[in-house]
OpenMM code with the backbone's topology and positions (N, CA, C; nanometers):
from openmm import Vec3, app, unit

residues = "MET GLN ASN THR HIS SER ILE VAL LEU GLY GLY GLY CYS PHE TRP CYS LEU GLU ALA PHE TYR GLN LEU PHE ARG GLY VAL VAL ASP VAL THR PRO GLY TYR ALA GLY GLY THR THR GLU ASN PRO SER TYR GLU ASP VAL CYS TYR GLY VAL GLY ASN HIS ALA GLU VAL VAL ARG VAL THR TYR GLN PRO GLU VAL ILE THR LEU GLU THR ILE LEU GLU ILE PHE TRP ALA ILE HIS ASP PRO THR THR LEU ASN LYS GLN GLY HIS ASP THR GLY PRO GLN TYR ARG SER ALA VAL TYR PHE THR ASP ASP ALA ASP GLY GLN ILE VAL ALA PHE SER LYS ASP LEU ALA GLN ASN ASN TRP ASP ASN ARG ILE VAL THR GLU VAL ALA LYS LEU THR THR PHE TYR GLU ALA GLU SER TYR HIS LYS ASN TYR PHE LEU ASN ASN PRO GLU LYS ALA TYR CYS GLN VAL ILE ILE ASN PRO LYS LEU LYS GLN ILE LYS GLN LYS PHE GLU SER LEU MET LYS".split()
positions = [
    Vec3(-2.0683, -1.1995, 0.4738),
    Vec3(-1.9718, -1.2085, 0.4441),
    Vec3(-1.8603, -1.2966, 0.5010),
    Vec3(-1.8169, -1.3729, 0.3758),
    Vec3(-1.6589, -1.4607, 0.3810),
    Vec3(-1.5072, -1.3828, 0.5503),
    Vec3(-1.4730, -1.5154, 0.5887),
    Vec3(-1.4055, -1.4868, 0.6981),
    Vec3(-1.2838, -1.3106, 0.6420),
    Vec3(-1.2685, -1.2456, 0.6420),
    Vec3(-1.1486, -1.1406, 0.6765),
    Vec3(-1.0350, -1.1317, 0.7121),
    Vec3(-0.9037, -1.0420, 0.6173),
    Vec3(-0.8385, -1.0332, 0.7331),
    Vec3(-0.7419, -0.8936, 0.6274),
    Vec3(-0.6508, -0.8894, 0.7184),
    Vec3(-0.5650, -0.7011, 0.6570),
    Vec3(-0.4013, -0.7609, 0.6971),
    Vec3(-0.3438, -0.5537, 0.6130),
    Vec3(-0.2056, -0.6043, 0.6059),
    Vec3(-0.1911, -0.4687, 0.5890),
    Vec3(-0.1107, -0.3987, 0.6139),
    Vec3(-0.1618, -0.2521, 0.6318),
    Vec3(-0.0213, -0.2265, 0.5455),
    Vec3(-0.0459, -0.1551, 0.4078),
    Vec3(0.1428, -0.1415, 0.3113),
    Vec3(0.0888, -0.0172, 0.2668),
    Vec3(0.2557, -0.0068, 0.2420),
    Vec3(0.3126, 0.1960, 0.1924),
    Vec3(0.3572, 0.1276, 0.1176),
    Vec3(0.4181, 0.2397, -0.0175),
    Vec3(0.4107, 0.2603, -0.1109),
    Vec3(0.4228, 0.3176, -0.2010),
    Vec3(0.4360, 0.4563, -0.1385),
    Vec3(0.4104, 0.5897, -0.2177),
    Vec3(0.2863, 0.5999, -0.1836),
    Vec3(0.2088, 0.7086, -0.2307),
    Vec3(0.1338, 0.7584, -0.2080),
    Vec3(0.0111, 0.6951, -0.2105),
    Vec3(-0.1007, 0.7046, -0.0870),
    Vec3(-0.2164, 0.6253, -0.0476),
    Vec3(-0.3283, 0.6164, -0.1137),
    Vec3(-0.2555, 0.7357, -0.2641),
    Vec3(-0.4839, 0.7053, -0.3316),
    Vec3(-0.3824, 0.5996, -0.4637),
    Vec3(-0.2625, 0.6254, -0.4718),
    Vec3(-0.2380, 0.4646, -0.5653),
    Vec3(-0.2395, 0.3709, -0.5138),
    Vec3(-0.2289, 0.3149, -0.4068),
    Vec3(-0.2039, 0.1845, -0.3688),
    Vec3(-0.3733, 0.1413, -0.3937),
    Vec3(-0.4163, 0.3014, -0.3008),
    Vec3(-0.6094, 0.2441, -0.2827),
    Vec3(-0.6942, 0.2235, -0.4021),
    Vec3(-0.6360, 0.2922, -0.5051),
    Vec3(-0.7154, 0.2427, -0.6497),
    Vec3(-0.6358, 0.1800, -0.7101),
    Vec3(-0.5007, 0.0681, -0.7110),
    Vec3(-0.4726, -0.0192, -0.7717),
    Vec3(-0.5913, -0.1743, -0.6519),
    Vec3(-0.5498, -0.2285, -0.5124),
    Vec3(-0.6000, -0.2934, -0.4590),
    Vec3(-0.7971, -0.3029, -0.5402),
    Vec3(-0.8497, -0.1949, -0.4841),
    Vec3(-0.9836, -0.1748, -0.5569),
    Vec3(-0.9611, -0.2325, -0.6478),
    Vec3(-0.9347, -0.3025, -0.7120),
    Vec3(-0.9903, -0.3582, -0.8522),
    Vec3(-0.9509, -0.5164, -0.8191),
    Vec3(-0.9126, -0.5641, -0.6921),
    Vec3(-0.9331, -0.7498, -0.7263),
    Vec3(-1.0540, -0.7841, -0.6276),
    Vec3(-1.0148, -0.9533, -0.7290),
    Vec3(-1.1330, -0.9857, -0.5999),
    Vec3(-1.1477, -1.0248, -0.4872),
    Vec3(-1.1111, -1.0422, -0.4277),
    Vec3(-1.1623, -1.0522, -0.3101),
    Vec3(-1.1085, -1.0067, -0.2394),
    Vec3(-1.0383, -0.8408, -0.2052),
    Vec3(-1.0888, -0.7290, -0.1706),
    Vec3(-1.1411, -0.6385, -0.1452),
    Vec3(-1.2477, -0.6160, -0.0024),
    Vec3(-1.3035, -0.5943, 0.0636),
    Vec3(-1.3562, -0.4466, 0.0580),
    Vec3(-1.1869, -0.4433, 0.1566),
    Vec3(-1.1982, -0.2683, 0.1413),
    Vec3(-1.0904, -0.2682, 0.1351),
    Vec3(-1.0526, -0.0718, 0.1141),
    Vec3(-0.9503, -0.0559, 0.0829),
    Vec3(-0.9021, 0.0979, 0.1989),
    Vec3(-0.8695, 0.1042, 0.2818),
    Vec3(-0.8197, 0.2836, 0.3870),
    Vec3(-0.7088, 0.3185, 0.3541),
    Vec3(-0.7545, 0.4731, 0.3340),
    Vec3(-0.6183, 0.4913, 0.3594),
    Vec3(-0.5842, 0.5680, 0.4626),
    Vec3(-0.4554, 0.5417, 0.5101),
    Vec3(-0.4439, 0.6243, 0.6972),
    Vec3(-0.3117, 0.6251, 0.6857),
    Vec3(-0.1944, 0.6035, 0.7933),
    Vec3(-0.1325, 0.6668, 0.8945),
    Vec3(-0.0802, 0.5543, 0.9244),
    Vec3(0.0326, 0.5244, 0.8965),
    Vec3(0.1126, 0.4316, 1.0836),
    Vec3(0.2660, 0.4159, 1.0576),
    Vec3(0.3492, 0.3477, 1.0874),
    Vec3(0.5134, 0.3515, 1.1570),
    Vec3(0.5085, 0.4846, 1.2642),
    Vec3(0.4709, 0.5907, 1.2726),
    Vec3(0.4780, 0.6720, 1.3213),
    Vec3(0.4639, 0.6332, 1.4926),
    Vec3(0.5482, 0.7511, 1.5112),
    Vec3(0.5250, 0.7830, 1.6939),
    Vec3(0.3940, 0.8808, 1.7306),
    Vec3(0.3304, 0.9737, 1.6752),
    Vec3(0.2480, 1.0725, 1.7434),
    Vec3(0.1097, 1.0093, 1.7540),
    Vec3(-0.0002, 0.9982, 1.7689),
    Vec3(-0.0651, 0.9832, 1.8183),
    Vec3(-0.1811, 1.0619, 1.7372),
    Vec3(-0.3103, 1.0137, 1.6580),
    Vec3(-0.3914, 1.0517, 1.5557),
    Vec3(-0.3490, 1.1268, 1.4365),
    Vec3(-0.2295, 1.1245, 1.4130),
    Vec3(-0.2003, 1.2226, 1.2921),
    Vec3(-0.2674, 1.3028, 1.2335),
    Vec3(-0.2138, 1.4309, 1.1292),
    Vec3(-0.3433, 1.4718, 1.0338),
    Vec3(-0.2361, 1.4834, 0.8020),
    Vec3(-0.2942, 1.4310, 0.7943),
    Vec3(-0.2250, 1.4850, 0.6726),
    Vec3(-0.1405, 1.5745, 0.6457),
    Vec3(-0.1736, 1.6749, 0.7163),
    Vec3(-0.0313, 1.8369, 0.7597),
    Vec3(0.0808, 1.7587, 0.8335),
    Vec3(0.0292, 1.6806, 0.9751),
    Vec3(0.1236, 1.6493, 0.9951),
    Vec3(0.2156, 1.5109, 0.9666),
    Vec3(0.1816, 1.4585, 0.8734),
    Vec3(0.2259, 1.3523, 0.8156),
    Vec3(0.3766, 1.3894, 0.7018),
    Vec3(0.2990, 1.5077, 0.5955),
    Vec3(0.3307, 1.5387, 0.4804),
    Vec3(0.5037, 1.6842, 0.5380),
    Vec3(0.4974, 1.7055, 0.6906),
    Vec3(0.5155, 1.8068, 0.7006),
    Vec3(0.6819, 1.7046, 0.8407),
    Vec3(0.6210, 1.5549, 0.8421),
    Vec3(0.7243, 1.4739, 0.8707),
    Vec3(0.7107, 1.4597, 1.0521),
    Vec3(0.5550, 1.5219, 1.1418),
    Vec3(0.6026, 1.5230, 1.2237),
    Vec3(0.5198, 1.3391, 1.2979),
    Vec3(0.5645, 1.3403, 1.3840),
    Vec3(0.5659, 1.2042, 1.3981),
    Vec3(0.6010, 1.0741, 1.2729),
    Vec3(0.6767, 1.0633, 1.1212),
    Vec3(0.7588, 1.0385, 1.1398),
    Vec3(0.6601, 0.8551, 1.0541),
    Vec3(0.4783, 0.9300, 1.0120),
    Vec3(0.4711, 0.8435, 0.9979),
    Vec3(0.4456, 0.8041, 0.8137),
    Vec3(0.3867, 0.6362, 0.7962),
    Vec3(0.3677, 0.6677, 0.6432),
    Vec3(0.2957, 0.6419, 0.5635),
    Vec3(0.2027, 0.6859, 0.4846),
    Vec3(0.1136, 0.7666, 0.3885),
    Vec3(0.0932, 0.5589, 0.3401),
    Vec3(-0.0318, 0.4872, 0.3898),
    Vec3(0.0026, 0.3576, 0.4140),
    Vec3(-0.2299, 0.3068, 0.4327),
    Vec3(-0.2425, 0.2161, 0.3095),
    Vec3(-0.3567, 0.1637, 0.2818),
    Vec3(-0.3557, 0.0205, 0.3540),
    Vec3(-0.4762, -0.0049, 0.4616),
    Vec3(-0.5321, -0.0845, 0.5633),
    Vec3(-0.6020, -0.1759, 0.4301),
    Vec3(-0.5399, -0.2640, 0.3753),
    Vec3(-0.6500, -0.3893, 0.3743),
    Vec3(-0.6747, -0.4842, 0.3441),
    Vec3(-0.8348, -0.5251, 0.3569),
    Vec3(-0.9462, -0.5899, 0.3686),
    Vec3(-0.9378, -0.6870, 0.2754),
    Vec3(-0.9016, -0.8334, 0.3219),
    Vec3(-0.9441, -0.9541, 0.1835),
    Vec3(-1.0041, -1.0785, 0.2211),
    Vec3(-1.0652, -1.1221, 0.1436),
    Vec3(-1.1274, -1.2692, 0.2032),
    Vec3(-0.9826, -1.3731, 0.1532),
    Vec3(-0.9365, -1.4309, 0.2396),
    Vec3(-0.8236, -1.5106, 0.2247),
    Vec3(-0.8486, -1.6376, 0.1545),
    Vec3(-0.9614, -1.6865, 0.1097),
    Vec3(-1.0333, -1.7420, 0.0322),
    Vec3(-1.0087, -1.7094, -0.1359),
    Vec3(-1.0452, -1.6076, -0.1954),
    Vec3(-1.0947, -1.5370, -0.3115),
    Vec3(-0.9032, -1.5109, -0.2850),
    Vec3(-0.8561, -1.4020, -0.2236),
    Vec3(-0.6789, -1.3493, -0.2874),
    Vec3(-0.6428, -1.4255, -0.1608),
    Vec3(-0.5484, -1.4686, -0.1827),
    Vec3(-0.3955, -1.5104, -0.0482),
    Vec3(-0.3457, -1.3189, 0.0036),
    Vec3(-0.2424, -1.3674, 0.1506),
    Vec3(-0.2095, -1.2537, 0.1571),
    Vec3(-0.0672, -1.2673, 0.0222),
    Vec3(-0.0430, -1.3902, -0.0306),
    Vec3(0.0649, -1.4308, -0.0810),
    Vec3(0.0277, -1.3264, -0.2638),
    Vec3(-0.0607, -1.3523, -0.2429),
    Vec3(-0.1174, -1.2876, -0.4047),
    Vec3(-0.0965, -1.1165, -0.3664),
    Vec3(-0.1748, -1.1225, -0.2655),
    Vec3(-0.1296, -0.9598, -0.2694),
    Vec3(-0.0224, -0.8356, -0.1978),
    Vec3(0.0626, -0.9671, -0.1737),
    Vec3(0.1660, -0.8988, -0.1301),
    Vec3(0.3232, -0.9195, -0.3094),
    Vec3(0.2320, -1.0437, -0.3896),
    Vec3(0.2553, -1.0606, -0.5166),
    Vec3(0.3195, -0.8768, -0.5866),
    Vec3(0.1455, -0.8070, -0.6093),
    Vec3(0.0993, -0.6791, -0.6258),
    Vec3(0.1869, -0.6332, -0.5510),
    Vec3(0.1693, -0.6308, -0.4179),
    Vec3(0.2293, -0.5169, -0.3559),
    Vec3(0.4161, -0.4753, -0.3736),
    Vec3(0.4938, -0.5734, -0.4610),
    Vec3(0.5931, -0.5759, -0.4693),
    Vec3(0.6233, -0.5274, -0.6477),
    Vec3(0.4486, -0.5416, -0.7292),
    Vec3(0.5013, -0.5162, -0.8459),
    Vec3(0.4234, -0.3349, -0.8943),
    Vec3(0.3847, -0.2855, -0.7607),
    Vec3(0.3229, -0.1987, -0.8344),
    Vec3(0.4297, -0.0196, -0.7802),
    Vec3(0.5420, -0.0612, -0.7126),
    Vec3(0.5881, 0.0223, -0.6184),
    Vec3(0.7292, -0.0655, -0.6413),
    Vec3(0.8355, 0.0548, -0.6372),
    Vec3(0.9699, 0.0015, -0.6360),
    Vec3(0.9875, -0.0115, -0.4447),
    Vec3(1.0396, -0.1036, -0.4354),
    Vec3(1.0590, -0.1012, -0.2657),
    Vec3(1.2479, -0.0932, -0.2918),
    Vec3(1.2544, -0.0656, -0.3593),
    Vec3(1.4643, -0.0300, -0.3038),
    Vec3(1.4793, 0.0602, -0.3214),
    Vec3(1.4068, 0.2030, -0.3050),
    Vec3(1.4062, 0.3461, -0.2948),
    Vec3(1.4383, 0.3533, -0.2128),
    Vec3(1.4841, 0.4233, -0.1351),
    Vec3(1.4381, 0.5085, -0.0131),
    Vec3(1.3574, 0.6060, -0.0317),
    Vec3(1.2665, 0.5819, 0.0550),
    Vec3(1.1374, 0.6961, 0.1173),
    Vec3(1.1391, 0.8166, 0.0038),
    Vec3(1.1504, 0.7036, -0.1190),
    Vec3(1.1032, 0.7945, -0.2949),
    Vec3(0.9866, 0.6835, -0.3490),
    Vec3(0.9063, 0.7855, -0.4302),
    Vec3(0.8218, 0.6717, -0.5028),
    Vec3(0.7276, 0.7634, -0.6104),
    Vec3(0.8975, 0.7656, -0.7465),
    Vec3(0.8571, 0.8799, -0.8636),
    Vec3(0.9199, 0.9513, -0.8023),
    Vec3(0.7852, 1.0683, -0.8439),
    Vec3(0.8111, 1.2756, -0.7950),
    Vec3(0.7792, 1.2417, -0.6155),
    Vec3(0.6981, 1.1855, -0.5570),
    Vec3(0.6584, 1.1928, -0.4261),
    Vec3(0.8083, 1.1421, -0.3359),
    Vec3(0.8639, 1.2477, -0.3129),
    Vec3(0.9962, 1.2148, -0.1935),
    Vec3(0.9099, 1.2323, -0.0307),
    Vec3(1.0378, 1.1575, 0.0532),
    Vec3(1.0074, 1.1676, 0.1666),
    Vec3(0.9692, 1.0812, 0.2558),
    Vec3(0.9671, 1.0736, 0.3833),
    Vec3(0.9534, 0.9681, 0.4899),
    Vec3(0.7778, 0.8595, 0.4601),
    Vec3(0.7449, 1.0146, 0.4838),
    Vec3(0.6086, 0.9730, 0.4372),
    Vec3(0.5602, 0.8714, 0.2983),
    Vec3(0.6690, 0.8661, 0.2111),
    Vec3(0.6114, 0.7871, 0.1191),
    Vec3(0.7763, 0.6128, 0.0729),
    Vec3(0.7396, 0.5436, 0.2080),
    Vec3(0.8349, 0.5070, 0.2107),
    Vec3(0.7879, 0.3730, 0.1535),
    Vec3(0.8300, 0.2010, 0.1455),
    Vec3(0.7826, 0.1350, 0.1176),
    Vec3(0.7409, 0.0654, 0.2475),
    Vec3(0.6524, -0.0071, 0.2595),
    Vec3(0.6362, -0.0292, 0.4043),
    Vec3(0.5340, -0.1801, 0.4254),
    Vec3(0.5395, -0.2336, 0.4901),
    Vec3(0.4504, -0.3616, 0.5133),
    Vec3(0.4464, -0.3822, 0.6297),
    Vec3(0.3513, -0.3297, 0.6911),
    Vec3(0.2874, -0.3580, 0.8632),
    Vec3(0.2055, -0.4720, 0.9162),
    Vec3(0.1724, -0.5705, 0.9285),
    Vec3(0.1387, -0.7028, 0.9612),
    Vec3(0.0907, -0.7727, 1.1518),
    Vec3(-0.0300, -0.7928, 1.1831),
    Vec3(-0.0897, -0.7787, 1.2964),
    Vec3(-0.0217, -0.9417, 1.3545),
    Vec3(-0.0253, -1.0481, 1.3442),
    Vec3(0.0068, -1.1543, 1.3072),
    Vec3(0.1410, -1.1973, 1.3174),
    Vec3(0.2321, -1.2950, 1.3553),
    Vec3(0.3784, -1.3168, 1.3241),
    Vec3(0.3519, -1.4552, 1.2553),
    Vec3(0.2434, -1.5545, 1.1951),
    Vec3(0.2823, -1.5837, 1.0662),
    Vec3(0.2325, -1.4968, 0.9445),
    Vec3(0.1546, -1.3638, 0.9084),
    Vec3(0.1888, -1.3040, 0.8278),
    Vec3(0.3306, -1.2333, 0.8512),
    Vec3(0.3656, -1.2640, 0.9100),
    Vec3(0.5158, -1.1838, 0.9550),
    Vec3(0.5869, -1.2923, 0.8380),
    Vec3(0.5881, -1.3821, 0.8878),
    Vec3(0.7134, -1.4634, 0.8113),
    Vec3(0.6270, -1.4906, 0.6475),
    Vec3(0.5373, -1.4963, 0.5894),
    Vec3(0.4843, -1.4856, 0.4958),
    Vec3(0.5308, -1.3566, 0.4362),
    Vec3(0.5168, -1.2681, 0.5179),
    Vec3(0.5622, -1.1505, 0.4668),
    Vec3(0.7452, -1.1685, 0.4600),
    Vec3(0.7799, -1.1979, 0.5514),
    Vec3(0.9559, -1.1762, 0.5121),
    Vec3(0.9440, -1.3418, 0.4176),
    Vec3(0.8863, -1.4219, 0.3753),
    Vec3(0.9589, -1.5312, 0.2417),
    Vec3(0.9009, -1.4285, 0.1693),
    Vec3(0.8056, -1.4025, 0.1152),
    Vec3(0.7327, -1.2318, 0.0234),
    Vec3(0.9075, -1.1802, -0.0237),
    Vec3(0.9073, -1.1076, 0.0907),
    Vec3(1.0008, -0.9982, 0.0500),
    Vec3(1.1437, -1.0680, -0.0486),
    Vec3(1.2161, -1.1996, 0.0254),
    Vec3(1.3391, -1.2125, -0.0505),
    Vec3(1.2451, -1.2899, -0.1163),
    Vec3(1.1612, -1.3718, -0.1715),
    Vec3(1.1240, -1.3518, -0.3033),
    Vec3(1.1350, -1.3356, -0.4245),
    Vec3(1.0340, -1.1716, -0.3905),
    Vec3(1.1121, -1.0264, -0.4586),
    Vec3(1.1954, -0.9860, -0.4773),
    Vec3(1.3012, -0.9742, -0.4338),
    Vec3(1.4335, -0.9484, -0.4279),
    Vec3(1.4708, -1.0160, -0.5602),
    Vec3(1.4740, -1.1447, -0.6039),
    Vec3(1.4754, -1.1640, -0.7117),
    Vec3(1.3914, -1.0963, -0.8634),
    Vec3(1.3618, -0.9898, -0.8403),
    Vec3(1.3001, -0.9611, -0.9428),
    Vec3(1.3563, -0.7977, -0.9493),
    Vec3(1.5303, -0.7449, -0.8617),
    Vec3(1.5334, -0.6205, -0.8346),
    Vec3(1.6735, -0.6178, -0.8222),
    Vec3(1.7381, -0.5202, -0.8843),
    Vec3(1.8775, -0.5349, -0.9009),
    Vec3(1.9071, -0.5161, -0.7894),
    Vec3(1.8411, -0.3608, -0.7626),
    Vec3(1.8587, -0.3350, -0.6269),
    Vec3(1.7867, -0.4339, -0.4733),
    Vec3(1.8562, -0.3507, -0.3377),
    Vec3(1.8704, -0.4092, -0.2524),
    Vec3(1.7170, -0.3085, -0.2078),
    Vec3(1.6054, -0.4455, -0.1776),
    Vec3(1.4783, -0.3668, -0.0919),
    Vec3(1.5116, -0.3264, 0.0184),
    Vec3(1.4580, -0.2702, 0.0081),
    Vec3(1.4456, -0.1520, 0.1615),
    Vec3(1.3521, -0.1234, 0.2182),
    Vec3(1.2405, -0.1993, 0.1814),
    Vec3(1.0594, -0.2107, 0.2559),
    Vec3(1.0800, -0.2126, 0.3837),
    Vec3(1.0049, -0.1123, 0.4572),
    Vec3(0.9865, -0.2263, 0.6061),
    Vec3(0.9098, -0.2586, 0.6323),
    Vec3(0.9494, -0.3568, 0.7667),
    Vec3(0.8763, -0.4643, 0.7357),
    Vec3(0.8330, -0.4765, 0.9817),
    Vec3(0.7586, -0.5166, 0.9902),
    Vec3(0.7094, -0.3983, 1.1066),
    Vec3(0.6176, -0.5058, 1.1839),
    Vec3(0.5395, -0.5468, 1.2725),
    Vec3(0.3763, -0.5490, 1.2773),
    Vec3(0.3789, -0.4061, 1.3275),
    Vec3(0.2162, -0.4407, 1.3218),
    Vec3(0.1733, -0.2874, 1.2945),
    Vec3(0.1239, -0.3031, 1.4457),
    Vec3(0.1586, -0.1449, 1.5223),
    Vec3(0.1485, -0.0729, 1.5811),
    Vec3(0.0009, -0.0179, 1.6433),
    Vec3(-0.0142, 0.0663, 1.5532),
    Vec3(-0.1089, 0.1573, 1.5044),
    Vec3(-0.1591, 0.2085, 1.3606),
    Vec3(-0.2878, 0.2126, 1.3452),
    Vec3(-0.3169, 0.2541, 1.2378),
    Vec3(-0.4512, 0.3590, 1.2247),
    Vec3(-0.3730, 0.4743, 1.1370),
    Vec3(-0.4890, 0.5485, 1.1909),
    Vec3(-0.5676, 0.6106, 1.0529),
    Vec3(-0.6455, 0.5717, 1.0861),
    Vec3(-0.7445, 0.6126, 0.8892),
    Vec3(-0.6988, 0.7552, 0.8071),
    Vec3(-0.7122, 0.7688, 0.7206),
    Vec3(-0.7165, 0.9953, 0.6455),
    Vec3(-0.7888, 1.0616, 0.6818),
    Vec3(-0.8020, 1.1394, 0.7191),
    Vec3(-0.9258, 1.2236, 0.5950),
    Vec3(-1.0171, 1.1209, 0.5473),
    Vec3(-1.1221, 1.1502, 0.5608),
    Vec3(-1.2186, 1.1488, 0.4501),
    Vec3(-1.2220, 1.1974, 0.3429),
    Vec3(-1.1612, 1.2752, 0.3238),
    Vec3(-1.1529, 1.3173, 0.1320),
    Vec3(-1.0652, 1.2357, 0.0594),
    Vec3(-0.9594, 1.1311, 0.2022),
    Vec3(-0.8950, 1.0707, 0.1061),
    Vec3(-0.9712, 0.9657, 0.0406),
    Vec3(-1.0729, 0.9256, 0.0966),
    Vec3(-1.0660, 0.7876, 0.0845),
    Vec3(-1.1894, 0.7979, -0.0625),
    Vec3(-1.1358, 0.6507, -0.1737),
    Vec3(-1.2013, 0.6138, -0.2572),
    Vec3(-1.1590, 0.7494, -0.3693),
    Vec3(-1.0159, 0.8124, -0.3317),
    Vec3(-0.9894, 0.9466, -0.4214),
    Vec3(-0.9893, 0.9398, -0.5684),
    Vec3(-0.9181, 0.7975, -0.6077),
    Vec3(-0.9145, 0.8094, -0.7491),
    Vec3(-1.0936, 0.8155, -0.8275),
    Vec3(-1.1769, 0.7627, -0.7861),
    Vec3(-1.2317, 0.6904, -0.7763),
    Vec3(-1.3456, 0.7960, -0.7784),
    Vec3(-1.3510, 0.9133, -0.6586),
    Vec3(-1.4464, 1.0450, -0.6722),
    Vec3(-1.3908, 1.1811, -0.8007),
    Vec3(-1.1835, 1.1215, -0.8052),
    Vec3(-1.1248, 1.2466, -0.8670),
    Vec3(-1.0719, 1.1707, -0.9989),
    Vec3(-1.1185, 1.0935, -1.0683),
    Vec3(-1.0336, 1.1002, -1.2240),
    Vec3(-0.9670, 1.1697, -1.2816),
    Vec3(-1.0422, 1.2679, -1.2827),
    Vec3(-0.9874, 1.3747, -1.3834),
    Vec3(-0.9147, 1.4742, -1.3115),
    Vec3(-0.8357, 1.4581, -1.1540),
    Vec3(-0.7285, 1.5658, -1.0942),
    Vec3(-0.6266, 1.4819, -1.1664),
    Vec3(-0.5206, 1.5782, -1.2153),
    Vec3(-0.4132, 1.5510, -1.3089),
    Vec3(-0.3121, 1.4642, -1.2568),
    Vec3(-0.3171, 1.4356, -1.1012),
    Vec3(-0.2392, 1.3299, -0.9766),
    Vec3(-0.2957, 1.1983, -1.1069),
    Vec3(-0.4857, 1.1995, -1.0643),
    Vec3(-0.4838, 1.0661, -1.1314),
    Vec3(-0.4570, 1.0266, -1.2743),
    Vec3(-0.4686, 1.1269, -1.3599),
    Vec3(-0.4516, 1.1341, -1.5275),
    Vec3(-0.3273, 1.1193, -1.5483),
    Vec3(-0.2244, 1.2014, -1.4640),
    Vec3(-0.0779, 1.1685, -1.5161),
    Vec3(-0.0227, 1.0018, -1.3538),
    Vec3(0.0033, 1.0317, -1.3139),
    Vec3(0.0266, 0.9169, -1.2118),
    Vec3(-0.0187, 0.8096, -1.2226),
    Vec3(-0.1763, 0.7607, -1.1821),
    Vec3(-0.2349, 0.6706, -1.0836),
    Vec3(-0.2498, 0.5985, -1.2463),
    Vec3(-0.3421, 0.6604, -1.3655),
    Vec3(-0.3841, 0.5964, -1.4247),
    Vec3(-0.3277, 0.4824, -1.5280),
    Vec3(-0.1169, 0.5956, -1.5534),
    Vec3(-0.0458, 0.4823, -1.6165),
    Vec3(-0.0501, 0.3556, -1.5615),
    Vec3(-0.0289, 0.3460, -1.4238),
    Vec3(0.0510, 0.2572, -1.3576),
    Vec3(-0.0819, 0.1763, -1.3666),
    Vec3(-0.2010, 0.2226, -1.3155),
    Vec3(-0.3126, 0.0990, -1.3385),
    Vec3(-0.3534, 0.0082, -1.5143),
    Vec3(-0.2879, 0.1240, -1.5960),
    Vec3(-0.2830, 0.1077, -1.7198),
    Vec3(-0.1745, -0.0825, -1.7419),
    Vec3(-0.0534, -0.0121, -1.6533),
    Vec3(0.0393, -0.1564, -1.6217),
    Vec3(-0.0105, -0.2462, -1.6036),
    Vec3(-0.0876, -0.2706, -1.4211),
    Vec3(-0.0864, -0.3577, -1.3716),
    Vec3(-0.2215, -0.4029, -1.4025),
    Vec3(-0.2933, -0.3686, -1.4585),
    Vec3(-0.4547, -0.4343, -1.4911),
    Vec3(-0.3455, -0.5424, -1.6203),
    Vec3(-0.2633, -0.5236, -1.6862),
    Vec3(-0.1741, -0.6341, -1.7789),
    Vec3(-0.1528, -0.7221, -1.7271),
    Vec3(-0.0595, -0.6774, -1.6457),
    Vec3(0.0362, -0.8071, -1.5596),
    Vec3(-0.0848, -0.8716, -1.4786),
    Vec3(-0.1679, -0.8177, -1.4112),
    Vec3(-0.2551, -0.8969, -1.2695),
    Vec3(-0.4378, -0.9178, -1.3449),
    Vec3(-0.3980, -0.9503, -1.4873),
    Vec3(-0.5750, -0.9090, -1.4951),
    Vec3(-0.6723, -1.0352, -1.4611),
    Vec3(-0.6150, -1.1521, -1.4680),
    Vec3(-0.6777, -1.3026, -1.4370),
    Vec3(-0.7664, -1.2607, -1.2598),
    Vec3(-0.6704, -1.1234, -1.1821),
    Vec3(-0.7459, -1.0945, -1.0814),
    Vec3(-0.7857, -1.0504, -1.0018),
    Vec3(-0.9282, -0.9983, -1.1328),
    Vec3(-0.9281, -0.8636, -1.1121),
    Vec3(-1.0404, -0.9105, -1.1773),
    Vec3(-1.1394, -0.7712, -1.0901),
    Vec3(-1.3021, -0.8014, -1.0826),
    Vec3(-1.3750, -0.7870, -1.2391),
] * unit.nanometer
topology = app.Topology()
chain = topology.addChain("A")
for resn in residues:
    res = topology.addResidue(resn, chain)
    for name in ("N", "CA", "C"):
        topology.addAtom(name, app.Element.getBySymbol(name[0]), res)
């Protein structure tokens, strides 16, 4: 396998983010999890009830020779509303906040530049949390490949499918 790199992103429910990023060439893994909080080994229930203030996130592992971090971030700014604090659609709470957690300073500079560019596409100020990743906790196994394993579930039909159609139209040339 080619060289891989990763970035951790939060933008609402991690089921949506996982479903989106799995579509792109060069993305080799998308792992739902929790980051940005204060407790060790949080559970889904902990995160839902605000214990430790973690965000639902995905770790996107990708091949930079195939898809760049800049492109990963361009997709990120397009697939959620980074101007709403602790809210994406009907999902409300700090666990649904917009966040980018990077692992090295060079990526941090790319994220900052990308955020500044993305601001041109939004009337309201982007409120995305940008920080160096301290710890990523993998979510429970039933969250992995949620959309792929549960396409008939109401959340998948009503929330994820319509968003996927929009993303497919905008980024079709980058998809598998």
